[in-house]
N, C-alpha and C positions, 0 to 999 in steps of 0.2 A: 738678457743684455749681452753684448759682445764683450768677451773677456780678453781675448787675444787674437791677433791677426798678423800673419807673417807670410812672406814668400821665401821659399827655400830653393836657392840656385846652387846646384852641385853640392847640396847638403848644407850650404851656408845660409844663415838667416839674414833677411833684409825686411824692413818694415813695409807693410802694404798700405796703399792709399785707401781712402774711404770709398772710392768707386770700385766695388768688387768686380764688376763686369770688366773694367779696363785691366785690373790686376790679373784676372783670370785669363783674359785674352793674351796678356803679356807672357804669362806662365806657359800657355799652350804654344805660343809662337816660338819661345826659346827651346822647347822640347825636352829640356832636362831640369825643369823647374815645376814646382807645384805650390798651391796656395793652401794654407792651413788656417781655418777660421774656427775659433772656439766660442761657444755661447753657453750661458747658464740661464735656464728657465726663461727662454725668450717669450715675449708676448706675440700675439697673433700678427700685429702690425710689423714688428721687427722681423719675424720669420717670413712673412709674405715677401718682403724685399729681398731677403737672402734666397728664398726658394725660386723666385722669378729670375734672379741673376744667374743662379747655378743650374736652373732647369731641373729641380728635384721633383720626383714623382709625387702627386698630391696625396696618395695613400700613405706614403712614407712620411710626408710632412704632417699629416693628421696624427699619425702615431707619435711623432716626435713632440708635438705640442701637447697632446693629451697625456702622454706617459702611461704608466701602469701597463707596460707590455712585458711579455715573457721574453727571455733571450731567444733571438732568432736571427736568421740571415735571409734577406730578400734580394733578388737580383732583378734590376730594372735595365732598360735599354742604355741609360746614360750614367748609371751609378749603382753601387752596392749600398744596401741599408742594413746595418747590424745593430742589434740591441744587446747590451751587456748590463749586468746588475752587480756593481761593486758592493761589497759587504763590509760593515763595521761591527765589531763585537765589543760591547761594554762589559768588561770583566766584573766591575763592581755591581752592576744591576743584572748581569747574566742575560742580556738582551741582544738579539741579532737584528740589525737594521739594514735594509737593502735600499740602495739608491738606484738610479737608472742613468745609463750612458748610451747615447745613440751616435753612430758614426755614419756619415755619408761619404763614400769613397768613389771618386770618379777618375777620369784619365789624368787630370792635372789639379785635383783639389781634394781636400779633406775638410768636412764640416763636422764638428763634434758638438753635441747638445747634451748637457747633463742636467739631471733633476735630483735634488737632494744634496747632502753634504759630502757623502763619500765619493771621492773621485781621485784617481791617480794621475790625472792629466797634467797638472803642473809639474809633478816630479818626472813624468815620462818625457814631456817636452824639453825640460832642462837636461835630462840624460841624453836624449837624442841629439840635442844641439852640441853636446860635447863629443859626439861621434858622427861627424858628417858623412863618413863612409857608409853608415847605415841609411841615412836620409837620402842618399843618392839613389836608392832603390825605389823612391817615389812614394805615393800615398799608401801602397801596400805595406811599406815598412812601418808607417804610423799605426796602421791597423794591427800589425803583429805586435808592436811594442805595447800598445794599450791592452790588447788581449792578454799578453804575457804578464803584464803588471797586475791585472785583475785576477788572473788565475793563481799567480804566485801568492797574492794576498789571501786567496781562498785557503792555500796550504797553511798559512800562519793562523788563520781563524780556526781551521780544523784542529790544529795543535792546541790552541787555547781551549776549545771545546772539549778536547780529549782530557786535558788536565782537570777541568771543572767536573767532567763526568766521573773521573776517578775519585775525586773528593766526595762526590755524591754517593758513589758506590761504597766507599769506606764508611760513610755515615749510615747508610742503610744496614750494613752488616756489622756495625759497631756493637760490642757486647753490652754497652750501657745505652739504654733507650733514652731518647729525648722526646718526652711526651709533649713538649711545648711547640713542636714544629710539625706541620702537616707534610710529611714526607711524600705521600702520594701526589698531592697537589704540586709539590716542587718537581717531581719527576715528570708529571704531565706538562708543566710549564717548560721544562728543559726540552721535552719532545717537540713542543711547538716551535722553539727556537731552531732545533735541528731541521724541522720541516720547512721553516722559512729559508734556511740555508740551502736545502735541496731544491727549492723553487728557483734558486739562482744558478745552481751548478748543473743539474741534470739536463734541462733543455738546451744547454750550451754544447752538448756533445755533438749533435747533428751539424750545427754551423761550423764547428772546428773541423769536422770530417770533410765537409764540403769545400772548405777553403784550401784543402790539399789537392783538390781536383783541378785539372788543367782547364776544365770547361768553365770555371768561374772567372769572369773577366776582371780587369783592373788590378790583378795580383801578379807581381813579377815572378817568373819561374824560379828564380833563386830564393825567393821568400817562402815558397811552399814547404820546404823541409823544416823551416822554423815553426810553421803552424803545426807540423807533426809533433814537435817537441812540446808545444803548448797543449796539444791533445793528450800527450802522455801525462803531463802534470795534472790535467783535468781528470783523467782516469784515476789517478792516485787520490785526488780530492773526493771523487764520487765513491770510491771504495772506502775511504775513511768515514764519509758521512753515512754510507750504508751500514758500516760496522757500528757506528755510534747509535744509529736508530735501532738496530737489532739488540745491542747490548742494553740500551735503555728499556726496551720491551722486556728483556730478561730480568733486569733489575726491578722493574715494576711488578712482574710476576712473582719474583722472590720476595719482594716486600709484602705483597698481598698474602702470600703463603705464610710469611712470618706473622702477619697480623692474625691469621686464622689460628696458628699454633699458640700465639700469646692469648688469644681469647679463650681457646680450649683450656690452656693452663690456668687462666683466671677463673673460669667456670669450675674447674676441678678443685681449686683452692676454696672457692666459695662453698661448694658442695661439702668439702671436708669440714669446714668450720660449721656449716649448718648441721652436719651429722653430730659433731661434738656438742652443739647446743641442744640437739633434739633429745639426747639420752637423759640429762637431768630434768628436762621439761616433761618428758614422758613419765618418769618416776614420780616427780612432784605432782603431776596432774593426777596420777592414779591415787596417791595418798591424800590428795586434796578433795576427794569426792565425799568425804565425811559420812560414810556408811558405818553403822554400829558394829557389824560383824566382820570387819576387815582384820586380817592377821596382824599381829605385832602392835596393835594400837595401844594395848594396855601394858606392853613390855617397856620397862624403864630404859633399856638400852636400844630401843627401836630407832629413835631419832639419830643418835650418832652412828648406828650401824648403817642406816640408809645413806647418810652423808659419806661414810667410808666407801660404801658400794659405788656411789656416784663417782667419787674420786678415782677409785681403781679402774672403773670402766673408761673414764675420761683419759687417764694416763695411758691406758692400753691402746685406745683408739688413736691418741696423738702419736704414740710411738709407731703404730702401724702405718698411719698416713705419712709420717715423716720418712720412714724407711722406704716407702714406695714413691716418694718425691711429690706427694700431693700438697705438702705444706713447706 
């Protein structure tokens, strides 16, 4: 459905009519105006009307309707088509959710199509309307502002992931083990969230680089340095995400190594206790064979002597294992 529609003249907002074709013609005739149309998960019928009025390329229209696209920038004769993936991070559930945001940028229009709940468009539009000097630069200013908002939020999400990763790291290396939690599964789940984040940030590097090129149309020359700033922020985000991924791999390797050490320690303790149990079992088994000619069978002190011998051996083995750290 159509969420918002406005014509911006010299950066000032005025409501647009329902006839998009007439509003677009008026914006083009004035030369310093453009139309900004916002849509949320439009139907085929709704978008057919918009695409015919604005002359959008059918391949880009198909991508905008189906969604599930990776971040990209495509240049057509009459417009630019850019895909962004805004990210939301649920701190309580530790889940990263990606939405999709498509922008059609032409000579005198911007059409934004969003899928999902995560979108900075309302905030961006309000902020731009408070700064008409930015909107005077035309549709390219809207593309810059939206890209900047999405990438800046990436930085916030990266910071939140960093905090949660440090908590996970502290838990893995805690001196007291928590046997009730599957730490390995938790690390794998966290890696999946980081991977979802990377799917949104890494493919965006190429579009940001291309938007700085003078060969890309519909972008004002004064706006290109601002895309360089967005590209710098995106580089910081990707470096943070790459560091998170490497550190999670190291944490997982350390956790698995800890598990191996703990299993060896448990096996050593089990073996020590088995050795302590084997000595009296061996002696009792020998004297339980009931042969007539066994030594000390007729001796009155034989029974307490054997018990004392068992106790001495057990205490000696216990002190030996304790000193070596086996118990």
